[in-house]
KOLTOR-927727 format. One record per atom (N, C-alpha, C): residue number from 0; residue in one letter; atom name; x, z, y. Coordinates in steps of 0.1 Angstrom, whole numbers, plus 5000, padded with zeros to 4 digits. Example, Ala and Ser with C-alpha at 12.3 -4.5 7.8 and 13.67 -1.06 7.14 Angstrom:
nr	rest	atom	px	pz	py
0	A	N	5132	5078	4943
0	A	CA	5123	5078	4955
0	A	C	5132	5078	4967
1	S	N	5128	5071	4978
1	S	CA	5137	5071	4989
1	S	C	5129	5079	5000
This chain:
nr	rest	atom	px	pz	py
0	M	N	5009	5000	4988
0	M	CA	5000	5000	5000
0	M	C	5009	5000	5012
1	H	N	5005	4993	5022
1	H	CA	5013	4991	5034
1	H	C	5013	5004	5042
2	G	N	5024	5008	5048
2	G	CA	5026	5020	5056
2	G	C	5015	5022	5067
3	S	N	5012	5012	5074
3	S	CA	5002	5013	5085
3	S	C	4988	5017	5079
4	C	N	4985	5011	5068
4	C	CA	4972	5014	5061
4	C	C	4971	5029	5058
5	I	N	4983	5034	5053
5	I	CA	4983	5048	5049
5	I	C	4981	5057	5061
6	K	N	4988	5054	5072
6	K	CA	4986	5061	5085
6	K	C	4972	5061	5090
7	L	N	4965	5049	5089
7	L	CA	4951	5048	5093
7	L	C	4943	5057	5084
8	A	N	4945	5056	5071
8	A	CA	4937	5064	5062
8	A	C	4939	5079	5065
9	Q	N	4951	5083	5068
9	Q	CA	4953	5097	5071
9	Q	C	4946	5102	5084
10	L	N	4945	5092	5093
10	L	CA	4938	5096	5106
10	L	C	4923	5097	5104
11	F	N	4917	5088	5096
11	F	CA	4903	5087	5095
11	F	C	4897	5095	5083
12	L	N	4904	5097	5073
12	L	CA	4899	5105	5061
12	L	C	4900	5120	5064
13	P	N	4890	5127	5060
13	P	CA	4891	5141	5063
13	P	C	4900	5148	5053
14	K	N	4908	5158	5058
14	K	CA	4917	5165	5049
14	K	C	4908	5175	5041
15	T	N	4912	5178	5029
15	T	CA	4904	5187	5021
15	T	C	4912	5200	5020
16	G	N	4904	5210	5017
16	G	CA	4910	5223	5015
16	G	C	4902	5232	5006
17	I	N	4907	5243	5003
17	I	CA	4900	5252	4994
17	I	C	4899	5266	5000
18	W	N	4889	5273	4997
18	W	CA	4888	5287	5001
18	W	C	4893	5295	4989
19	T	N	4902	5305	4991
19	T	CA	4906	5313	4980
19	T	C	4905	5328	4984
20	S	N	4904	5336	4974
20	S	CA	4904	5350	4976
20	S	C	4917	5356	4971
21	H	N	4923	5364	4979
21	H	CA	4935	5371	4975
21	H	C	4933	5386	4974
22	K	N	4937	5392	4964
22	K	CA	4935	5406	4962
22	K	C	4949	5413	4959
23	K	N	4953	5421	4968
23	K	CA	4966	5428	4966
23	K	C	4962	5442	4960
24	S	N	4972	5447	4952
24	S	CA	4969	5460	4946
24	S	C	4966	5471	4956
25	G	N	4955	5477	4955
25	G	CA	4952	5488	4964
25	G	C	4946	5483	4978
26	A	N	4945	5471	4980
26	A	CA	4941	5465	4993
26	A	C	4928	5458	4991
27	R	N	4921	5456	5002
27	R	CA	4908	5448	5001
27	R	C	4912	5434	4999
28	S	N	4902	5427	4993
28	S	CA	4905	5413	4991
28	S	C	4903	5405	5004
29	S	N	4911	5395	5006
29	S	CA	4909	5387	5018
29	S	C	4907	5373	5014
30	I	N	4899	5366	5022
30	I	CA	4896	5352	5019
30	I	C	4904	5343	5029
31	A	N	4910	5333	5024
31	A	CA	4918	5324	5032
31	A	C	4915	5310	5029
32	Y	N	4917	5301	5039
32	Y	CA	4915	5287	5037
32	Y	C	4928	5281	5036
33	H	N	4930	5273	5026
33	H	CA	4943	5267	5024
33	H	C	4941	5252	5024
34	E	N	4947	5245	5033
34	E	CA	4946	5231	5035
34	E	C	4955	5224	5024
35	E	N	4949	5214	5017
35	E	CA	4956	5207	5007
35	E	C	4964	5196	5014
36	T	N	4974	5191	5008
36	T	CA	4982	5181	5014
36	T	C	4974	5168	5014
37	P	N	4977	5159	5023
37	P	CA	4969	5146	5023
37	P	C	4972	5138	5010
38	M	N	4962	5130	5007
38	M	CA	4963	5122	4995
38	M	C	4976	5113	4995
39	N	N	4982	5112	4984
39	N	CA	4993	5103	4983
39	N	C	4988	5089	4981
40	P	N	4996	5079	4984
40	P	CA	4992	5065	4984
40	P	C	4986	5060	4971
41	F	N	4991	5065	4960
41	F	CA	4986	5061	4947
41	F	C	4972	5066	4945
42	D	N	4969	5079	4948
42	D	CA	4956	5084	4947
42	D	C	4946	5077	4956
43	L	N	4950	5074	4968
43	L	CA	4942	5067	4978
43	L	C	4938	5053	4972
44	T	N	4948	5046	4966
44	T	CA	4946	5033	4961
44	T	C	4936	5034	4949
45	M	N	4938	5043	4940
45	M	CA	4929	5045	4929
45	M	C	4915	5048	4933
46	K	N	4913	5056	4943
46	K	CA	4900	5059	4948
46	K	C	4893	5047	4954
47	W	N	4902	5039	4961
47	W	CA	4896	5027	4967
47	W	C	4891	5017	4957
48	F	N	4899	5016	4946
48	F	CA	4895	5007	4935
48	F	C	4882	5012	4928
49	S	N	4881	5025	4927
49	S	CA	4869	5031	4921
49	S	C	4857	5028	4930
50	Y	N	4859	5030	4943
50	Y	CA	4848	5027	4953
50	Y	C	4844	5012	4951
51	R	N	4853	5003	4951
51	R	CA	4850	4989	4950
51	R	C	4843	4985	4937
52	R	N	4848	4991	4926
52	R	CA	4842	4988	4913
52	R	C	4827	4994	4913
53	T	N	4825	5006	4917
53	T	CA	4812	5012	4918
53	T	C	4802	5003	4926
54	R	N	4807	4999	4938
54	R	CA	4799	4991	4947
54	R	C	4795	4978	4940
55	A	N	4805	4971	4934
55	A	CA	4803	4958	4928
55	A	C	4793	4960	4916
56	Q	N	4794	4970	4908
56	Q	CA	4785	4972	4897
56	Q	C	4771	4975	4901
57	L	N	4769	4983	4912
57	L	CA	4756	4985	4917
57	L	C	4750	4973	4923
58	R	N	4758	4965	4930
58	R	CA	4752	4953	4936
58	R	C	4748	4943	4926
59	N	N	4753	4943	4914
59	N	CA	4749	4934	4904
59	N	C	4736	4938	4897
60	L	N	4731	4950	4900
60	L	CA	4718	4954	4894
60	L	C	4707	4949	4903
61	S	N	4695	4946	4896
61	S	CA	4684	4942	4904
61	S	C	4677	4954	4910
62	A	N	4668	4951	4919
62	A	CA	4660	4962	4926
62	A	C	4653	4970	4916
63	E	N	4648	4964	4905
63	E	CA	4640	4971	4895
63	E	C	4650	4980	4887
64	E	N	4661	4975	4884
64	E	CA	4671	4984	4877
64	E	C	4676	4995	4885
65	L	N	4678	4993	4898
65	L	CA	4682	5004	4907
65	L	C	4671	5014	4908
66	K	N	4658	5010	4908
66	K	CA	4647	5019	4909
66	K	C	4647	5028	4896
67	D	N	4650	5022	4885
67	D	CA	4650	5029	4872
67	D	C	4660	5041	4872
68	I	N	4671	5039	4880
68	I	CA	4681	5050	4881
68	I	C	4679	5058	4893
69	G	N	4668	5056	4901
69	G	CA	4665	5064	4912
69	G	C	4672	5060	4925
70	L	N	4675	5048	4926
70	L	CA	4682	5043	4938
70	L	C	4674	5031	4945
71	L	N	4677	5029	4957
71	L	CA	4672	5018	4964
71	L	C	4684	5009	4968
72	P	N	4682	4996	4970
72	P	CA	4693	4988	4974
72	P	C	4701	4993	4986
73	S	N	4694	4999	4995
73	S	CA	4700	5005	5007
73	S	C	4709	5017	5004
74	D	N	4708	5023	4992
74	D	CA	4716	5034	4988
74	D	C	4730	5031	4982
75	I	N	4732	5018	4980
75	I	CA	4744	5014	4973
75	I	C	4757	5018	4980
76	D	N	4757	5016	4993
76	D	CA	4769	5020	5001
76	D	C	4772	5035	5001
77	R	N	4761	5043	5002
77	R	CA	4762	5057	5002
77	R	C	4767	5062	4989
78	V	N	4761	5057	4978
78	V	CA	4765	5062	4965
78	V	C	4780	5057	4962
79	S	N	4783	5045	4966
79	S	CA	4797	5040	4963
79	S	C	4807	5049	4971
80	A	N	4803	5053	4983
80	A	CA	4813	5061	4991
80	A	C	4817	5074	4984
81	R	N	4808	5079	4975
81	R	CA	4811	5092	4968
81	R	C	4823	5090	4959
82	A	N	4825	5078	4954
82	A	CA	4836	5075	4945
82	A	C	4849	5075	4953
83	F	N	4849	5074	4966
83	F	CA	4861	5074	4974
83	F	C	4865	5087	4979
84	R	N	4857	5097	4977
84	R	CA	4860	5111	4981
84	R	C	4870	5118	4972
């Protein structure tokens, strides 16, 4: 992946983090937010391919088939975007 694409992705993609609870012996537990490192280029590329594959597969379904799985044609982009998270 080209370096400028990675920089753009880092600017526009939200950083993820986790809330953790720390408990020291004899002390109250504290909750802290730890920011994860930004995605590496390989992970970003794999998620992009997953997004593209999901979107293509859903676009190949008819409106009736989409209805059977509880989706509308307008839901395709929203559902596909979940694969990119």
